[in-house]
C-alpha angles and dihedrals in degrees: 000000000000129000118237115261093223118066116246103209113216132197122308094009095300113141116233123195126211114219122206125211126231092260091051093065122066119238089246089057092046090049090050090050090049091051092047091049090050091050091048090052091050091050090049089051091048091050088050092052091045092049089050090052092048092049098049105033128076113237092235093047113118128203132191105223127191122229090256089052090051092050088048089055092055104265112138132216092237090232 
């Protein structure tokens, strides 16, 4: 189930949420939600890796990285 994107204001300033069932959302919308969730997961993993690097490496430390290493860290070829 998914919360509505627009708030549904309830009585006395309480916020009420409308939940939608599986059959209320098109397969395209579900696929888009799945892709967004996957991307969020990937971003969270990248943030975890970067925080690990920041926590364990000295700012003045220098590393020689191969092209494959750079690609592994998220750098793109630009093609």
